[in-house]
DRENVEXRO-529361 format. One line per 2 residues: their letters; for each residue z, y, x of N, C-alpha, C, O. Coordinates in nm, 4 decimals, decimal comma, padded with zeros to 6 digits. Each point is the difference from the previous one (the first is absolute). Example, Ala and Ser with C-alpha at 12.3 -4.5 7.8 and 13.67 -1.06 7.14 Angstrom:
AS	00,7800 -00,5690 01,3190 00,0000 00,1190 -00,0890 00,0000 00,1200 00,0900 00,0665 -00,0019 00,1036 | -00,1385 00,1069 -00,1386 00,0060 00,1190 00,0820 00,0730 00,1090 -00,0770 00,0169 00,1108 00,0509
END
This chain:
GE	09,1974 07,9186 10,7151 -00,0001 -00,1426 00,0010 00,1303 -00,0559 -00,0536 00,0897 00,0729 -00,0421 | -00,0830 -00,2025 00,0452 00,1236 -00,0658 -00,0429 00,1133 00,0372 00,0930 -00,0229 00,0359 00,1155
RP	00,1461 -00,0443 -00,1660 00,1173 00,0342 00,0795 00,1142 -00,0929 -00,0380 00,0040 -00,0513 -00,1118 | 00,0900 00,0293 00,2052 00,1139 -00,0872 -00,0302 00,0827 00,0561 -00,1154 00,0221 00,1208 -00,0085
AD	00,0229 -00,2083 -00,0792 00,0772 00,0417 -00,1169 00,1466 00,0249 00,0314 00,0656 00,0804 -00,0662 | -00,0143 -00,1500 00,1678 00,1416 00,0142 00,0333 00,0191 -00,0120 00,1507 -00,0949 -00,0296 00,0726
AA	00,2145 00,0520 -00,0264 00,0279 -00,0003 00,1443 -00,0197 -00,1375 00,0634 -00,0278 -00,0091 00,1196 | 00,0416 -00,0966 -00,1969 -00,0140 -00,1356 00,0534 -00,1455 -00,0481 -00,0019 -00,0271 -00,1130 00,0408
NN	-00,0663 00,1953 -00,0869 -00,1418 -00,0356 -00,0088 -00,0222 -00,1282 -00,0796 -00,0799 -00,0848 00,0396 | 00,1504 00,0706 -00,1517 -00,0140 -00,1193 -00,0835 -00,1361 -00,0075 -00,0686 -00,0534 -00,1094 -00,0185
FD	-00,0032 00,2226 -00,0193 -00,1317 00,0037 -00,0631 -00,0556 00,1410 00,0139 00,0717 00,0922 00,0388 | -00,1996 -00,0759 -00,0707 -00,0672 00,1300 00,0127 -00,0271 00,0605 -00,1364 -00,0204 -00,0709 -00,0986
LD	00,0205 00,2037 00,0950 -00,0395 00,0743 -00,1199 -00,1456 00,0426 00,0141 -00,0495 00,0184 00,1112 | -00,0182 -00,0029 -00,2234 -00,1411 00,0399 00,0001 -00,0182 00,1433 00,0490 00,0924 00,0812 -00,0049
AY	-00,2119 -00,0522 00,0517 -00,0366 00,1358 00,0406 -00,0172 00,0874 -00,1246 -00,0239 -00,0507 -00,1096 | 00,0365 00,1829 00,1280 -00,0206 00,0934 -00,1100 -00,0468 00,1337 00,0555 00,0178 00,0289 00,1183
GK	-00,0775 00,0522 -00,2046 -00,0396 00,1356 00,0354 00,0739 00,0965 -00,0908 00,0250 -00,0311 -00,1165 | 00,0103 00,1482 00,1686 00,0795 00,0952 -00,0763 -00,0514 00,1412 00,0257 -00,0318 00,0350 00,1137
LD	00,0236 00,0460 -00,2189 -00,0458 00,1379 00,0120 00,1102 00,0939 -00,0478 00,0432 -00,0075 -00,1150 | 00,0024 00,0967 00,2046 00,0992 00,1026 -00,0320 -00,0632 00,1368 00,0235 -00,0915 00,0131 00,0812
LR	00,1400 00,0889 -00,1519 -00,0569 00,1345 00,0139 00,1100 00,1034 -00,0209 00,0879 -00,0164 -00,0847 | -00,0947 00,1228 00,1633 00,0878 00,1155 -00,0194 -00,0834 00,1243 00,0285 -00,0617 00,0115 00,1060
IG	00,0604 00,0816 -00,2017 -00,0780 00,1219 00,0150 00,0847 00,1173 -00,0508 00,0694 -00,0110 -00,1011 | -00,0766 00,1231 00,1731 00,0799 00,1140 -00,0400 -00,0365 00,1254 00,0745 -00,0948 00,0026 00,0785
VS	00,1709 00,1010 -00,1039 -00,0164 00,1278 00,0679 00,1375 00,0444 00,0506 00,1034 -00,0332 -00,0580 | -00,1054 00,1090 00,1678 00,1269 00,0489 00,0545 -00,0194 00,1365 00,0637 -00,1107 00,0385 00,0377
NH	00,2207 00,0327 -00,0268 00,0036 00,1266 00,0729 00,1386 00,0115 00,0624 00,0741 -00,0982 00,0041 | -00,0381 00,2166 00,0443 00,1282 00,0144 00,0690 00,1203 -00,0032 -00,0955 00,1139 -00,0031 00,0467
HG	-00,1357 00,0038 -00,1785 00,1088 -00,0078 -00,0979 00,0274 -00,1432 -00,0465 00,1103 -00,0300 -00,0456 | -00,2098 -00,0585 00,0568 00,0185 -00,1374 -00,0454 -00,1321 -00,0705 -00,0218 -00,1041 00,0429 00,0498
RI	00,1096 -00,1516 -00,1250 -00,1213 -00,0763 -00,0307 00,0131 -00,0660 -00,1358 00,1103 -00,0255 -00,0482 | -00,2254 -00,0017 -00,0128 -00,0083 -00,0729 -00,1256 -00,1095 -00,1045 00,0175 -00,1021 00,0272 00,0631
YL	00,1226 -00,1468 -00,1187 -00,0952 -00,1080 00,0232 00,0010 -00,1018 -00,1133 00,0955 -00,0103 -00,0770 | -00,2041 -00,0638 00,0696 -00,0154 -00,1165 -00,0873 -00,0138 -00,1214 00,0902 -00,0601 00,0095 00,1070
WG	00,1145 -00,1232 -00,1479 -00,0103 -00,1202 00,0819 -00,0251 -00,1222 -00,0888 00,0362 -00,0027 -00,1176 | -00,0986 -00,0967 00,1773 -00,0240 -00,1276 -00,0664 00,0215 -00,1133 00,0987 -00,0426 00,0085 00,1152
DN	00,1076 -00,1130 -00,1591 00,0275 -00,1176 00,0825 -00,0617 -00,1216 -00,0681 00,0174 -00,0199 -00,1202 | -00,0891 -00,0607 00,1969 -00,0663 -00,1204 -00,0509 -00,0947 00,0358 -00,1156 00,0075 -00,0591 -00,1077
LL	-00,0955 00,1552 00,1310 -00,0886 00,0513 -00,1046 -00,0945 -00,1046 -00,0578 -00,0430 00,0137 -00,1145 | 00,0099 -00,1168 00,1898 -00,0870 -00,1064 -00,0502 00,0782 -00,1052 -00,0780 -00,0584 -00,0974 -00,0475
NE	00,1899 00,1154 00,0337 00,0892 -00,0897 -00,0726 -00,0114 -00,1439 00,0512 -00,0072 -00,0947 -00,0783 | 00,0059 00,0806 00,2093 -00,0083 -00,1310 00,0651 00,1330 -00,0736 -00,0158 00,1063 00,0579 00,0226
FY	-00,1122 -00,1858 -00,0615 00,1199 -00,0826 -00,0119 00,0155 -00,0829 00,1263 -00,0882 -00,0789 00,0338 | 00,2000 00,0960 00,0363 00,0252 -00,0720 00,1242 00,1503 -00,0178 00,0168 00,0792 00,0699 -00,0631
DL	-00,0413 -00,1634 00,1481 00,1414 -00,0258 00,0279 00,0413 00,0684 00,1290 -00,0740 -00,0021 00,0983 | 00,1921 00,0628 -00,0984 00,0534 00,0651 00,1197 00,0512 -00,1026 00,1002 -00,0245 00,0134 00,1199
YG	00,0937 -00,1135 -00,1663 00,0518 -00,1071 00,0836 00,0223 -00,1217 -00,0888 -00,0086 00,0101 -00,1224 | 00,0368 -00,1239 00,1824 00,0127 -00,1223 -00,0769 00,1258 -00,0781 00,0311 00,0699 00,0259 00,0980
FS	-00,0429 -00,1228 -00,1849 00,1133 -00,0903 00,0155 -00,0500 -00,1436 -00,0086 -00,0940 -00,0290 -00,0741 | 00,1549 -00,0584 00,1475 -00,0266 -00,1434 -00,0103 00,1331 -00,0692 -00,0208 00,0970 00,0280 00,0704
FG	-00,0922 -00,1187 -00,1672 00,1246 -00,0706 -00,0303 00,0093 -00,1354 00,0690 00,0855 -00,0816 -00,0343 | -00,1746 00,0570 00,1330 00,0125 -00,1163 00,0854 -00,0803 -00,1224 -00,0387 00,0036 -00,1000 00,0717
FP	-00,0755 00,1041 -00,1819 -00,0848 -00,1139 -00,0344 -00,1371 00,0513 -00,0427 -00,0112 00,1127 -00,0483 | -00,0926 -00,1932 00,0652 -00,1371 00,0447 -00,0297 -00,0138 00,0496 -00,1446 00,0519 -00,0610 -00,0935
GS	-00,1216 00,1706 00,0783 -00,0230 00,0582 -00,1320 00,1117 00,0911 -00,0476 -00,0071 00,0523 -00,1112 | 00,1096 -00,0321 00,1921 00,1127 00,0837 -00,0414 -00,0121 00,1441 00,0485 00,0946 00,0777 -00,0123
ET	-00,2103 -00,0416 00,0672 -00,0183 00,1340 00,0542 -00,0192 00,1011 -00,1130 -00,0710 -00,0263 -00,0971 | 00,1338 00,1396 00,1111 -00,0151 00,1087 -00,0970 00,0010 00,1327 00,0755 00,0490 00,0070 00,1127
GS	-00,1018 00,0963 -00,1734 -00,0076 00,1305 00,0655 00,0755 00,1067 -00,0757 00,0359 -00,0176 -00,1164 | -00,0124 00,1283 00,1839 00,0624 00,1167 -00,0607 -00,1092 00,1036 -00,0227 -00,0493 00,0586 00,0963
PA	00,0099 -00,0346 -00,2217 -00,1151 00,0867 -00,0266 00,0248 00,1466 00,0355 00,1110 00,0516 -00,0132 | -00,2174 00,0130 00,0582 00,0044 00,1438 00,0295 -00,0169 00,0783 -00,1300 -00,0402 -00,0548 -00,1027
RG	00,0708 00,1809 00,1092 -00,0136 00,0891 -00,1146 -00,1482 00,0207 -00,0318 -00,0829 00,0022 00,0909 | 00,0495 00,0127 -00,2170 -00,1371 00,0295 -00,0414 -00,0348 00,1462 00,0238 00,0673 00,0695 00,0762
RT	-00,1725 -00,0240 -00,1419 -00,0449 00,1393 00,0150 00,1125 00,0961 -00,0379 00,0649 -00,0160 -00,1034 | -00,0431 00,1157 00,1887 00,1026 00,1010 -00,0232 -00,0593 00,1363 00,0348 -00,0628 00,0157 00,1047
IG	00,0826 00,0823 -00,1921 -00,0487 00,1354 00,0272 00,1137 00,0994 -00,0227 00,0955 -00,0287 -00,0722 | -00,1069 00,1444 00,1340 00,1040 00,0997 -00,0161 -00,0406 00,1350 00,0560 -00,1104 00,0181 00,0514
AG	00,2019 00,0752 -00,0627 -00,0187 00,1351 00,0525 00,1286 00,0405 00,0701 00,1077 -00,0505 -00,0317 | -00,1195 00,1412 00,1264 00,1179 00,0451 00,0712 -00,0147 00,1424 00,0483 -00,1098 00,0556 00,0039
FE	00,2219 00,0018 00,0324 -00,0030 00,1328 00,0594 00,1155 00,0115 00,0984 00,1005 -00,0702 -00,0108 | -00,1171 00,1593 00,1057 00,1014 00,0291 00,1001 00,0094 00,1516 00,0131 -00,1012 00,0699 -00,0060
VY	00,2215 -00,0201 00,0235 00,0222 00,1431 00,0216 00,0686 00,0151 00,1352 00,0983 -00,0685 00,0285 | -00,1506 00,1585 00,0545 00,0574 00,0240 00,1317 00,0919 00,1212 -00,0037 -00,0400 00,1075 -00,0447
FK	00,1621 -00,1248 00,0913 00,0956 00,1099 00,0100 00,0138 00,0364 00,1470 00,0384 -00,0834 00,0819 | -00,0697 00,2076 -00,0488 00,0061 00,0430 00,1390 00,0916 00,1185 00,0143 00,0182 00,0509 00,1106
END
């Protein structure tokens, strides 16, 4: 649902849906994985600013679709 844009509750930001995914394999030596953030490329604001007069509200946009790969090695 909608949520406050700032600590003073000056205005609300719109609702959004987000899909993230992480898939991989691991064993006792480490792990390797693929990940995706915001896979549906939803545009939304993380938080907002108000400059004190009507119509002056603006938001700070979130990052778009991001994908990557990673690995970890365990030293024992």
